[in-house]
PQR file of N, CA, C, O and H, with PARSE charges and radii, in Angstrom:
ATOM      1  N   UNK A   1      -7.076  -2.625 -16.702 -0.4000 1.5000
ATOM      2  CA  UNK A   1      -5.915  -2.122 -16.009 -0.0000 2.0000
ATOM      3  C   UNK A   1      -6.318  -1.129 -14.919  0.5500 1.7000
ATOM      4  O   UNK A   1      -5.596  -0.959 -13.936 -0.5500 1.4000
ATOM      5  N   UNK A   2      -7.459  -0.481 -15.090 -0.4000 1.5000
ATOM      6  CA  UNK A   2      -7.908   0.488 -14.092 -0.0000 2.0000
ATOM      7  C   UNK A   2      -8.165  -0.192 -12.745  0.5500 1.7000
ATOM      8  O   UNK A   2      -7.913   0.408 -11.700 -0.5500 1.4000
ATOM      9  H   UNK A   2      -8.045  -0.619 -15.888  0.4000 1.0000
ATOM     10  N   UNK A   3      -8.658  -1.425 -12.750 -0.4000 1.5000
ATOM     11  CA  UNK A   3      -8.912  -2.145 -11.503 -0.0000 2.0000
ATOM     12  C   UNK A   3      -7.607  -2.408 -10.760  0.5500 1.7000
ATOM     13  O   UNK A   3      -7.532  -2.233  -9.544 -0.5500 1.4000
ATOM     14  H   UNK A   3      -8.863  -1.912 -13.599  0.4000 1.0000
ATOM     15  N   UNK A   4      -6.580  -2.827 -11.495 -0.4000 1.5000
ATOM     16  CA  UNK A   4      -5.277  -3.064 -10.873 -0.0000 2.0000
ATOM     17  C   UNK A   4      -4.711  -1.775 -10.291  0.5500 1.7000
ATOM     18  O   UNK A   4      -4.136  -1.783  -9.202 -0.5500 1.4000
ATOM     19  H   UNK A   4      -6.641  -2.969 -12.483  0.4000 1.0000
ATOM     20  N   UNK A   5      -4.871  -0.670 -11.013 -0.4000 1.5000
ATOM     21  CA  UNK A   5      -4.412   0.627 -10.507 -0.0000 2.0000
ATOM     22  C   UNK A   5      -5.126   0.994  -9.215  0.5500 1.7000
ATOM     23  O   UNK A   5      -4.499   1.485  -8.276 -0.5500 1.4000
ATOM     24  H   UNK A   5      -5.338  -0.664 -11.897  0.4000 1.0000
ATOM     25  N   UNK A   6      -6.424   0.761  -9.161 -0.4000 1.5000
ATOM     26  CA  UNK A   6      -7.208   1.090  -7.968 -0.0000 2.0000
ATOM     27  C   UNK A   6      -6.776   0.239  -6.776  0.5500 1.7000
ATOM     28  O   UNK A   6      -6.627   0.751  -5.667 -0.5500 1.4000
ATOM     29  H   UNK A   6      -6.933   0.363  -9.923  0.4000 1.0000
ATOM     30  N   UNK A   7      -6.575  -1.054  -7.004 -0.4000 1.5000
ATOM     31  CA  UNK A   7      -6.134  -1.939  -5.927 -0.0000 2.0000
ATOM     32  C   UNK A   7      -4.760  -1.518  -5.422  0.5500 1.7000
ATOM     33  O   UNK A   7      -4.520  -1.464  -4.216 -0.5500 1.4000
ATOM     34  H   UNK A   7      -6.696  -1.470  -7.905  0.4000 1.0000
ATOM     35  N   UNK A   8      -3.860  -1.219  -6.355 -0.4000 1.5000
ATOM     36  CA  UNK A   8      -2.515  -0.786  -5.960 -0.0000 2.0000
ATOM     37  C   UNK A   8      -2.580   0.510  -5.154  0.5500 1.7000
ATOM     38  O   UNK A   8      -1.889   0.651  -4.145 -0.5500 1.4000
ATOM     39  H   UNK A   8      -4.055  -1.263  -7.335  0.4000 1.0000
ATOM     40  N   UNK A   9      -3.401   1.444  -5.593 -0.4000 1.5000
ATOM     41  CA  UNK A   9      -3.525   2.706  -4.871 -0.0000 2.0000
ATOM     42  C   UNK A   9      -4.089   2.502  -3.473  0.5500 1.7000
ATOM     43  O   UNK A   9      -3.623   3.133  -2.525 -0.5500 1.4000
ATOM     44  H   UNK A   9      -3.962   1.329  -6.412  0.4000 1.0000
ATOM     45  N   UNK A  10      -5.075   1.638  -3.328 -0.4000 1.5000
ATOM     46  CA  UNK A  10      -5.634   1.342  -2.005 -0.0000 2.0000
ATOM     47  C   UNK A  10      -4.586   0.721  -1.080  0.5500 1.7000
ATOM     48  O   UNK A  10      -4.499   1.078   0.095 -0.5500 1.4000
ATOM     49  H   UNK A  10      -5.454   1.125  -4.098  0.4000 1.0000
ATOM     50  N   UNK A  11      -3.795  -0.206  -1.613 -0.4000 1.5000
ATOM     51  CA  UNK A  11      -2.748  -0.821  -0.796 -0.0000 2.0000
ATOM     52  C   UNK A  11      -1.672   0.192  -0.395  0.5500 1.7000
ATOM     53  O   UNK A  11      -1.157   0.146   0.722 -0.5500 1.4000
ATOM     54  H   UNK A  11      -3.865  -0.496  -2.567  0.4000 1.0000
ATOM     55  N   UNK A  12      -1.339   1.097  -1.303 -0.4000 1.5000
ATOM     56  CA  UNK A  12      -0.364   2.145  -0.972 -0.0000 2.0000
ATOM     57  C   UNK A  12      -0.925   3.056   0.116  0.5500 1.7000
ATOM     58  O   UNK A  12      -0.190   3.456   1.020 -0.5500 1.4000
ATOM     59  H   UNK A  12      -1.757   1.134  -2.211  0.4000 1.0000
ATOM     60  N   UNK A  13      -2.194   3.386   0.046 -0.4000 1.5000
ATOM     61  CA  UNK A  13      -2.826   4.222   1.076 -0.0000 2.0000
ATOM     62  C   UNK A  13      -2.825   3.507   2.421  0.5500 1.7000
ATOM     63  O   UNK A  13      -2.531   4.117   3.449 -0.5500 1.4000
ATOM     64  H   UNK A  13      -2.791   3.062  -0.688  0.4000 1.0000
ATOM     65  N   UNK A  14      -3.155   2.211   2.419 -0.4000 1.5000
ATOM     66  CA  UNK A  14      -3.118   1.434   3.663 -0.0000 2.0000
ATOM     67  C   UNK A  14      -1.710   1.449   4.249  0.5500 1.7000
ATOM     68  O   UNK A  14      -1.534   1.637   5.452 -0.5500 1.4000
ATOM     69  H   UNK A  14      -3.393   1.715   1.584  0.4000 1.0000
ATOM     70  N   UNK A  15      -0.718   1.253   3.399 -0.4000 1.5000
ATOM     71  CA  UNK A  15       0.668   1.295   3.859 -0.0000 2.0000
ATOM     72  C   UNK A  15       1.051   2.653   4.419  0.5500 1.7000
ATOM     73  O   UNK A  15       1.739   2.740   5.436 -0.5500 1.4000
ATOM     74  H   UNK A  15      -0.861   1.100   2.421  0.4000 1.0000
ATOM     75  N   UNK A  16       0.609   3.708   3.759 -0.4000 1.5000
ATOM     76  CA  UNK A  16       0.923   5.060   4.226 -0.0000 2.0000
ATOM     77  C   UNK A  16       0.273   5.339   5.581  0.5500 1.7000
ATOM     78  O   UNK A  16       0.891   5.945   6.456 -0.5500 1.4000
ATOM     79  H   UNK A  16       0.050   3.637   2.933  0.4000 1.0000
ATOM     80  N   UNK A  17      -0.960   4.902   5.749 -0.4000 1.5000
ATOM     81  CA  UNK A  17      -1.633   5.089   7.039 -0.0000 2.0000
ATOM     82  C   UNK A  17      -0.911   4.311   8.127  0.5500 1.7000
ATOM     83  O   UNK A  17      -0.721   4.816   9.233 -0.5500 1.4000
ATOM     84  H   UNK A  17      -1.462   4.410   5.038  0.4000 1.0000
ATOM     85  N   UNK A  18      -0.507   3.084   7.817 -0.4000 1.5000
ATOM     86  CA  UNK A  18       0.209   2.279   8.804 -0.0000 2.0000
ATOM     87  C   UNK A  18       1.534   2.941   9.183  0.5500 1.7000
ATOM     88  O   UNK A  18       1.875   3.011  10.364 -0.5500 1.4000
ATOM     89  H   UNK A  18      -0.661   2.673   6.918  0.4000 1.0000
ATOM     90  N   UNK A  19       2.285   3.427   8.187 -0.4000 1.5000
ATOM     91  CA  UNK A  19       3.551   4.105   8.498 -0.0000 2.0000
ATOM     92  C   UNK A  19       3.316   5.402   9.276  0.5500 1.7000
ATOM     93  O   UNK A  19       4.117   5.759  10.139 -0.5500 1.4000
ATOM     94  H   UNK A  19       2.008   3.369   7.228  0.4000 1.0000
ATOM     95  N   UNK A  20       2.233   6.100   8.977 -0.4000 1.5000
ATOM     96  CA  UNK A  20       1.904   7.304   9.750 -0.0000 2.0000
ATOM     97  C   UNK A  20       1.625   6.971  11.204  0.5500 1.7000
ATOM     98  O   UNK A  20       2.074   7.676  12.108 -0.5500 1.4000
ATOM     99  H   UNK A  20       1.582   5.809   8.276  0.4000 1.0000
ATOM    100  N   UNK A  21       0.882   5.895  11.426 -0.4000 1.5000
ATOM    101  CA  UNK A  21       0.615   5.464  12.800 -0.0000 2.0000
ATOM    102  C   UNK A  21       1.904   5.060  13.518  0.5500 1.7000
ATOM    103  O   UNK A  21       2.079   5.356  14.700 -0.5500 1.4000
ATOM    104  H   UNK A  21       0.518   5.323  10.691  0.4000 1.0000
ATOM    105  N   UNK A  22       2.795   4.391  12.810 -0.4000 1.5000
ATOM    106  CA  UNK A  22       4.078   4.014  13.414 -0.0000 2.0000
ATOM    107  C   UNK A  22       4.892   5.259  13.744  0.5500 1.7000
ATOM    108  O   UNK A  22       5.460   5.360  14.831 -0.5500 1.4000
ATOM    109  H   UNK A  22       2.654   4.151  11.850  0.4000 1.0000
ATOM    110  N   UNK A  23       4.949   6.199  12.820 -0.4000 1.5000
ATOM    111  CA  UNK A  23       5.745   7.411  13.018 -0.0000 2.0000
ATOM    112  C   UNK A  23       5.219   8.314  14.112  0.5500 1.7000
ATOM    113  O   UNK A  23       5.993   8.821  14.924 -0.5500 1.4000
ATOM    114  H   UNK A  23       4.487   6.117  11.937  0.4000 1.0000
ATOM    115  N   UNK A  24       3.916   8.524  14.144 -0.4000 1.5000
ATOM    116  CA  UNK A  24       3.339   9.452  15.112 -0.0000 2.0000
ATOM    117  C   UNK A  24       3.080   8.832  16.478  0.5500 1.7000
ATOM    118  O   UNK A  24       3.242   9.493  17.504 -0.5500 1.4000
ATOM    119  H   UNK A  24       3.288   8.112  13.484  0.4000 1.0000
ATOM    120  N   UNK A  25       2.681   7.569  16.495 -0.4000 1.5000
ATOM    121  CA  UNK A  25       2.239   6.968  17.752 -0.0000 2.0000
ATOM    122  C   UNK A  25       2.987   5.700  18.142  0.5500 1.7000
ATOM    123  O   UNK A  25       2.744   5.148  19.215 -0.5500 1.4000
ATOM    124  H   UNK A  25       2.550   7.032  15.662  0.4000 1.0000
ATOM    125  N   UNK A  26       3.893   5.230  17.286 -0.4000 1.5000
ATOM    126  CA  UNK A  26       4.600   3.993  17.571 -0.0000 2.0000
ATOM    127  C   UNK A  26       3.686   2.775  17.572  0.5500 1.7000
ATOM    128  O   UNK A  26       3.950   1.791  18.261 -0.5500 1.4000
ATOM    129  H   UNK A  26       4.090   5.678  16.414  0.4000 1.0000
ATOM    130  N   UNK A  27       2.618   2.849  16.801 -0.4000 1.5000
ATOM    131  CA  UNK A  27       1.608   1.779  16.766 -0.0000 2.0000
ATOM    132  C   UNK A  27       1.555   1.166  15.379  0.5500 1.7000
ATOM    133  O   UNK A  27       1.257   1.858  14.406 -0.5500 1.4000
ATOM    134  H   UNK A  27       2.404   3.649  16.241  0.4000 1.0000
ATOM    135  N   UNK A  28       1.841  -0.128  15.276 -0.4000 1.5000
ATOM    136  CA  UNK A  28       1.792  -0.847  14.005 -0.0000 2.0000
ATOM    137  C   UNK A  28       0.443  -1.553  13.902  0.5500 1.7000
ATOM    138  O   UNK A  28       0.226  -2.580  14.544 -0.5500 1.4000
ATOM    139  H   UNK A  28       2.083  -0.691  16.066  0.4000 1.0000
ATOM    140  N   UNK A  29      -0.458  -1.006  13.100 -0.4000 1.5000
ATOM    141  CA  UNK A  29      -1.817  -1.528  12.979 -0.0000 2.0000
ATOM    142  C   UNK A  29      -1.836  -2.942  12.406  0.5500 1.7000
ATOM    143  O   UNK A  29      -2.595  -3.790  12.875 -0.5500 1.4000
ATOM    144  H   UNK A  29      -0.282  -0.171  12.578  0.4000 1.0000
ATOM    145  N   UNK A  30      -1.015  -3.198  11.402 -0.4000 1.5000
ATOM    146  CA  UNK A  30      -0.987  -4.536  10.798 -0.0000 2.0000
ATOM    147  C   UNK A  30      -0.540  -5.571  11.820  0.5500 1.7000
ATOM    148  O   UNK A  30      -1.137  -6.643  11.920 -0.5500 1.4000
ATOM    149  H   UNK A  30      -0.399  -2.509  11.020  0.4000 1.0000
ATOM    150  N   UNK A  31       0.501  -5.258  12.575 -0.4000 1.5000
ATOM    151  CA  UNK A  31       0.982  -6.185  13.602 -0.0000 2.0000
ATOM    152  C   UNK A  31      -0.064  -6.369  14.701  0.5500 1.7000
ATOM    153  O   UNK A  31      -0.224  -7.467  15.233 -0.5500 1.4000
ATOM    154  H   UNK A  31       0.986  -4.387  12.493  0.4000 1.0000
ATOM    155  N   UNK A  32      -0.771  -5.296  15.038 -0.4000 1.5000
ATOM    156  CA  UNK A  32      -1.799  -5.396  16.072 -0.0000 2.0000
ATOM    157  C   UNK A  32      -2.960  -6.278  15.623  0.5500 1.7000
ATOM    158  O   UNK A  32      -3.532  -7.011  16.429 -0.5500 1.4000
ATOM    159  H   UNK A  32      -0.641  -4.404  14.606  0.4000 1.0000
ATOM    160  N   UNK A  33      -3.306  -6.210  14.345 -0.4000 1.5000
ATOM    161  CA  UNK A  33      -4.434  -6.990  13.841 -0.0000 2.0000
ATOM    162  C   UNK A  33      -4.074  -8.446  13.544  0.5500 1.7000
ATOM    163  O   UNK A  33      -4.869  -9.352  13.797 -0.5500 1.4000
ATOM    164  H   UNK A  33      -2.841  -5.614  13.690  0.4000 1.0000
ATOM    165  N   UNK A  34      -2.878  -8.665  13.007 -0.4000 1.5000
ATOM    166  CA  UNK A  34      -2.545  -9.994  12.493 -0.0000 2.0000
ATOM    167  C   UNK A  34      -1.348 -10.646  13.176  0.5500 1.7000
ATOM    168  O   UNK A  34      -0.981 -11.766  12.820 -0.5500 1.4000
ATOM    169  H   UNK A  34      -2.232  -7.929  12.801  0.4000 1.0000
ATOM    170  N   UNK A  35      -0.738  -9.983  14.135 -0.4000 1.5000
ATOM    171  CA  UNK A  35       0.404 -10.560  14.833 -0.0000 2.0000
ATOM    172  C   UNK A  35       1.715 -10.021  14.295  0.5500 1.7000
ATOM    173  O   UNK A  35       1.834  -9.687  13.116 -0.5500 1.4000
ATOM    174  H   UNK A  35      -1.036  -9.073  14.424  0.4000 1.0000
ATOM    175  N   UNK A  36       2.694  -9.942  15.181 -0.4000 1.5000
ATOM    176  CA  UNK A  36       3.999  -9.426  14.800 -0.0000 2.0000
ATOM    177  C   UNK A  36       4.713 -10.434  13.911  0.5500 1.7000
ATOM    178  O   UNK A  36       5.057 -11.533  14.345 -0.5500 1.4000
ATOM    179  H   UNK A  36       2.598 -10.214  16.138  0.4000 1.0000
ATOM    180  N   UNK A  37       4.925 -10.047  12.684 -0.4000 1.5000
ATOM    181  CA  UNK A  37       5.589 -10.863  11.670 -0.0000 2.0000
ATOM    182  C   UNK A  37       5.014 -12.270  11.535  0.5500 1.7000
ATOM    183  O   UNK A  37       5.743 -13.236  11.310 -0.5500 1.4000
ATOM    184  H   UNK A  37       4.645  -9.154  12.331  0.4000 1.0000
ATOM    185  N   UNK A  38       3.693 -12.365  11.677 -0.4000 1.5000
ATOM    186  CA  UNK A  38       3.025 -13.635  11.372 -0.0000 2.0000
ATOM    187  C   UNK A  38       3.037 -13.810   9.853  0.5500 1.7000
ATOM    188  O   UNK A  38       3.373 -12.880   9.120 -0.5500 1.4000
ATOM    189  H   UNK A  38       3.101 -11.580  11.860  0.4000 1.0000
ATOM    190  N   UNK A  39       2.684 -14.954   9.402 -0.4000 1.5000
ATOM    191  CA  UNK A  39       2.676 -15.214   7.964 -0.0000 2.0000
ATOM    192  C   UNK A  39       1.728 -14.259   7.250  0.5500 1.7000
ATOM    193  O   UNK A  39       2.055 -13.728   6.189 -0.5500 1.4000
ATOM    194  H   UNK A  39       2.410 -15.709   9.998  0.4000 1.0000
ATOM    195  N   UNK A  40       0.558 -14.044   7.834 -0.4000 1.5000
ATOM    196  CA  UNK A  40      -0.423 -13.167   7.184 -0.0000 2.0000
ATOM    197  C   UNK A  40       0.050 -11.715   7.170  0.5500 1.7000
ATOM    198  O   UNK A  40      -0.125 -11.026   6.164 -0.5500 1.4000
ATOM    199  H   UNK A  40       0.292 -14.475   8.696  0.4000 1.0000
ATOM    200  N   UNK A  41       0.640 -11.239   8.257 -0.4000 1.5000
ATOM    201  CA  UNK A  41       1.124  -9.855   8.271 -0.0000 2.0000
ATOM    202  C   UNK A  41       2.276  -9.673   7.289  0.5500 1.7000
ATOM    203  O   UNK A  41       2.402  -8.613   6.677 -0.5500 1.4000
ATOM    204  H   UNK A  41       0.782 -11.798   9.074  0.4000 1.0000
ATOM    205  N   UNK A  42       3.116 -10.689   7.131 -0.4000 1.5000
ATOM    206  CA  UNK A  42       4.209 -10.611   6.161 -0.0000 2.0000
ATOM    207  C   UNK A  42       3.661 -10.556   4.738  0.5500 1.7000
ATOM    208  O   UNK A  42       4.221  -9.871   3.883 -0.5500 1.4000
ATOM    209  H   UNK A  42       3.015 -11.551   7.629  0.4000 1.0000
ATOM    210  N   UNK A  43       2.568 -11.273   4.483 -0.4000 1.5000
ATOM    211  CA  UNK A  43       1.935 -11.219   3.170 -0.0000 2.0000
ATOM    212  C   UNK A  43       1.390  -9.820   2.909  0.5500 1.7000
ATOM    213  O   UNK A  43       1.533  -9.288   1.808 -0.5500 1.4000
ATOM    214  H   UNK A  43       2.113 -11.829   5.178  0.4000 1.0000
ATOM    215  N   UNK A  44       0.768  -9.226   3.919 -0.4000 1.5000
ATOM    216  CA  UNK A  44       0.242  -7.861   3.765 -0.0000 2.0000
ATOM    217  C   UNK A  44       1.375  -6.881   3.492  0.5500 1.7000
ATOM    218  O   UNK A  44       1.271  -6.046   2.594 -0.5500 1.4000
ATOM    219  H   UNK A  44       0.652  -9.658   4.814  0.4000 1.0000
ATOM    220  N   UNK A  45       2.461  -6.978   4.266 -0.4000 1.5000
ATOM    221  CA  UNK A  45       3.609  -6.088   4.034 -0.0000 2.0000
ATOM    222  C   UNK A  45       4.155  -6.275   2.617  0.5500 1.7000
ATOM    223  O   UNK A  45       4.503  -5.296   1.958 -0.5500 1.4000
ATOM    224  H   UNK A  45       2.546  -7.656   4.996  0.4000 1.0000
ATOM    225  N   UNK A  46       4.234  -7.521   2.142 -0.4000 1.5000
ATOM    226  CA  UNK A  46       4.750  -7.797   0.800 -0.0000 2.0000
ATOM    227  C   UNK A  46       3.829  -7.214  -0.265  0.5500 1.7000
ATOM    228  O   UNK A  46       4.304  -6.617  -1.231 -0.5500 1.4000
ATOM    229  H   UNK A  46       3.951  -8.317   2.677  0.4000 1.0000
ATOM    230  N   UNK A  47       2.505  -7.381  -0.098 -0.4000 1.5000
ATOM    231  CA  UNK A  47       1.558  -6.830  -1.069 -0.0000 2.0000
ATOM    232  C   UNK A  47       1.623  -5.305  -1.119  0.5500 1.7000
ATOM    233  O   UNK A  47       1.554  -4.710  -2.194 -0.5500 1.4000
ATOM    234  H   UNK A  47       2.120  -7.866   0.687  0.4000 1.0000
ATOM    235  N   UNK A  48       1.755  -4.679   0.045 -0.4000 1.5000
ATOM    236  CA  UNK A  48       1.871  -3.216   0.084 -0.0000 2.0000
ATOM    237  C   UNK A  48       3.164  -2.773  -0.605  0.5500 1.7000
ATOM    238  O   UNK A  48       3.173  -1.775  -1.325 -0.5500 1.4000
ATOM    239  H   UNK A  48       1.811  -5.163   0.919  0.4000 1.0000
ATOM    240  N   UNK A  49       4.243  -3.504  -0.388 -0.4000 1.5000
ATOM    241  CA  UNK A  49       5.505  -3.180  -1.038 -0.0000 2.0000
ATOM    242  C   UNK A  49       5.432  -3.326  -2.545  0.5500 1.7000
ATOM    243  O   UNK A  49       5.919  -2.468  -3.281 -0.5500 1.4000
ATOM    244  H   UNK A  49       4.236  -4.315   0.197  0.4000 1.0000
ATOM    245  N   UNK A  50       4.827  -4.407  -3.006 -0.4000 1.5000
ATOM    246  CA  UNK A  50       4.664  -4.609  -4.448 -0.0000 2.0000
ATOM    247  C   UNK A  50       3.778  -3.521  -5.039  0.5500 1.7000
ATOM    248  O   UNK A  50       4.051  -3.020  -6.130 -0.5500 1.4000
ATOM    249  H   UNK A  50       4.431  -5.104  -2.408  0.4000 1.0000
ATOM    250  N   UNK A  51       2.718  -3.154  -4.324 -0.4000 1.5000
ATOM    251  CA  UNK A  51       1.828  -2.090  -4.803 -0.0000 2.0000
ATOM    252  C   UNK A  51       2.576  -0.764  -4.886  0.5500 1.7000
ATOM    253  O   UNK A  51       2.360   0.019  -5.811 -0.5500 1.4000
ATOM    254  H   UNK A  51       2.496  -3.561  -3.438  0.4000 1.0000
ATOM    255  N   UNK A  52       3.450  -0.515  -3.923 -0.4000 1.5000
ATOM    256  CA  UNK A  52       4.251   0.713  -3.963 -0.0000 2.0000
ATOM    257  C   UNK A  52       5.166   0.747  -5.171  0.5500 1.7000
ATOM    258  O   UNK A  52       5.300   1.781  -5.826 -0.5500 1.4000
ATOM    259  H   UNK A  52       3.626  -1.151  -3.171  0.4000 1.0000
ATOM    260  N   UNK A  53       5.794  -0.375  -5.468 -0.4000 1.5000
ATOM    261  CA  UNK A  53       6.653  -0.446  -6.655 -0.0000 2.0000
ATOM    262  C   UNK A  53       5.831  -0.267  -7.925  0.5500 1.7000
ATOM    263  O   UNK A  53       6.263   0.418  -8.853 -0.5500 1.4000
ATOM    264  H   UNK A  53       5.685  -1.215  -4.936  0.4000 1.0000
ATOM    265  N   UNK A  54       4.657  -0.874  -7.973 -0.4000 1.5000
ATOM    266  CA  UNK A  54       3.788  -0.719  -9.133 -0.0000 2.0000
ATOM    267  C   UNK A  54       3.322   0.736  -9.272  0.5500 1.7000
ATOM    268  O   UNK A  54       3.196   1.245 -10.386 -0.5500 1.4000
ATOM    269  H   UNK A  54       4.306  -1.430  -7.220  0.4000 1.0000
ATOM    270  N   UNK A  55       3.070   1.399  -8.144 -0.4000 1.5000
ATOM    271  CA  UNK A  55       2.582   2.776  -8.172 -0.0000 2.0000
ATOM    272  C   UNK A  55       3.611   3.740  -8.750  0.5500 1.7000
ATOM    273  O   UNK A  55       3.255   4.834  -9.188 -0.5500 1.4000
ATOM    274  H   UNK A  55       3.173   0.986  -7.239  0.4000 1.0000
ATOM    275  N   UNK A  56       4.874   3.351  -8.756 -0.4000 1.5000
ATOM    276  CA  UNK A  56       5.895   4.195  -9.385 -0.0000 2.0000
ATOM    277  C   UNK A  56       5.554   4.411 -10.857  0.5500 1.7000
ATOM    278  O   UNK A  56       5.856   5.462 -11.421 -0.5500 1.4000
ATOM    279  H   UNK A  56       5.164   2.462  -8.401  0.4000 1.0000
ATOM    280  N   UNK A  57       4.932   3.426 -11.468 -0.4000 1.5000
ATOM    281  CA  UNK A  57       4.575   3.549 -12.881 -0.0000 2.0000
ATOM    282  C   UNK A  57       3.524   4.629 -13.120  0.5500 1.7000
ATOM    283  O   UNK A  57       3.361   5.080 -14.253 -0.5500 1.4000
ATOM    284  H   UNK A  57       4.686   2.572 -11.009  0.4000 1.0000
ATOM    285  N   UNK A  58       2.819   5.048 -12.093 -0.4000 1.5000
ATOM    286  CA  UNK A  58       1.818   6.104 -12.254 -0.0000 2.0000
ATOM    287  C   UNK A  58       2.453   7.413 -12.709  0.5500 1.7000
ATOM    288  O   UNK A  58       1.805   8.218 -13.378 -0.5500 1.4000
ATOM    289  H   UNK A  58       2.952   4.682 -11.172  0.4000 1.0000
ATOM    290  N   UNK A  59       3.717   7.630 -12.351 -0.4000 1.5000
ATOM    291  CA  UNK A  59       4.386   8.870 -12.745 -0.0000 2.0000
ATOM    292  C   UNK A  59       4.604   8.941 -14.256  0.5500 1.7000
ATOM    293  O   UNK A  59       4.652  10.034 -14.822 -0.5500 1.4000
ATOM    294  H   UNK A  59       4.243   6.976 -11.808  0.4000 1.0000
ATOM    295  N   UNK A  60       4.735   7.801 -14.908 -0.4000 1.5000
ATOM    296  CA  UNK A  60       4.977   7.782 -16.330 -0.0000 2.0000
ATOM    297  C   UNK A  60       3.723   7.819 -17.188  0.5500 1.7000
ATOM    298  O   UNK A  60       3.810   7.928 -18.411 -0.5500 1.4000
ATOM    299  H   UNK A  60       4.696   6.913 -14.448  0.4000 1.0000
ATOM    300  N   UNK A  61       2.561   7.729 -16.559 -0.4000 1.5000
ATOM    301  CA  UNK A  61       1.314   7.703 -17.327 -0.0000 2.0000
ATOM    302  C   UNK A  61       0.910   9.101 -17.767  0.5500 1.7000
ATOM    303  O   UNK A  61       1.152  10.093 -17.080 -0.5500 1.4000
ATOM    304  H   UNK A  61       2.491   7.641 -15.565  0.4000 1.0000
ATOM    305  N   UNK A  62       0.293   9.142 -18.921 -0.4000 1.5000
ATOM    306  CA  UNK A  62      -0.230  10.401 -19.448 -0.0000 2.0000
ATOM    307  C   UNK A  62      -1.446  10.791 -18.626  0.5500 1.7000
ATOM    308  O   UNK A  62      -2.347   9.973 -18.444 -0.5500 1.4000
ATOM    309  H   UNK A  62       0.096   8.336 -19.479  0.4000 1.0000
ATOM    310  N   UNK A  63      -1.494  12.003 -18.131 -0.4000 1.5000
ATOM    311  CA  UNK A  63      -2.606  12.453 -17.282 -0.0000 2.0000
ATOM    312  C   UNK A  63      -3.934  12.433 -18.029  0.5500 1.7000
ATOM    313  O   UNK A  63      -4.976  12.196 -17.418 -0.5500 1.4000
ATOM    314  H   UNK A  63      -0.762  12.667 -18.279  0.4000 1.0000
ATOM    315  N   UNK A  64      -3.918  12.672 -19.318 -0.4000 1.5000
ATOM    316  CA  UNK A  64      -5.172  12.628 -20.080 -0.0000 2.0000
ATOM    317  C   UNK A  64      -5.741  11.229 -20.113  0.5500 1.7000
ATOM    318  O   UNK A  64      -6.960  11.060 -20.136 -0.5500 1.4000
ATOM    319  H   UNK A  64      -3.071  12.863 -19.814  0.4000 1.0000
ATOM    320  N   UNK A  65      -4.884  10.221 -20.117 -0.4000 1.5000
ATOM    321  CA  UNK A  65      -5.329   8.828 -20.097 -0.0000 2.0000
ATOM    322  C   UNK A  65      -6.068   8.510 -18.799  0.5500 1.7000
ATOM    323  O   UNK A  65      -7.050   7.767 -18.812 -0.5500 1.4000
ATOM    324  H   UNK A  65      -3.894  10.358 -20.098  0.4000 1.0000
ATOM    325  N   UNK A  66      -5.613   9.054 -17.700 -0.4000 1.5000
ATOM    326  CA  UNK A  66      -6.228   8.802 -16.392 -0.0000 2.0000
ATOM    327  C   UNK A  66      -7.597   9.465 -16.308  0.5500 1.7000
ATOM    328  O   UNK A  66      -8.519   8.896 -15.724 -0.5500 1.4000
ATOM    329  H   UNK A  66      -4.815   9.657 -17.689  0.4000 1.0000
ATOM    330  N   UNK A  67      -7.748  10.646 -16.875 -0.4000 1.5000
ATOM    331  CA  UNK A  67      -9.013  11.373 -16.797 -0.0000 2.0000
ATOM    332  C   UNK A  67     -10.109  10.692 -17.607  0.5500 1.7000
ATOM    333  O   UNK A  67     -11.289  10.862 -17.299 -0.5500 1.4000
ATOM    334  H   UNK A  67      -7.000  11.109 -17.350  0.4000 1.0000
ATOM    335  N   UNK A  68      -9.758   9.940 -18.615 -0.4000 1.5000
ATOM    336  CA  UNK A  68     -10.769   9.295 -19.466 -0.0000 2.0000
ATOM    337  C   UNK A  68     -11.242   8.080 -18.838  0.5500 1.7000
ATOM    338  O   UNK A  68     -12.096   7.390 -19.395 -0.5500 1.4000
ATOM    339  H   UNK A  68      -8.799   9.803 -18.866  0.4000 1.0000
TER
END
């Protein structure tokens, strides 16, 4: 399960960086790399969204479990 948590966290970080770039500079990195709403960019947006929803579960985890 730790691998899934790590992947989800990485995708959430990628999403956060992309939203930061959009907010500060009006630049969408995913669209620039893969095309505006191309199939691949839509898949990336969907994966980041699913990872964000999964990351909500991190709030319910016992902190001692994470440290081990």
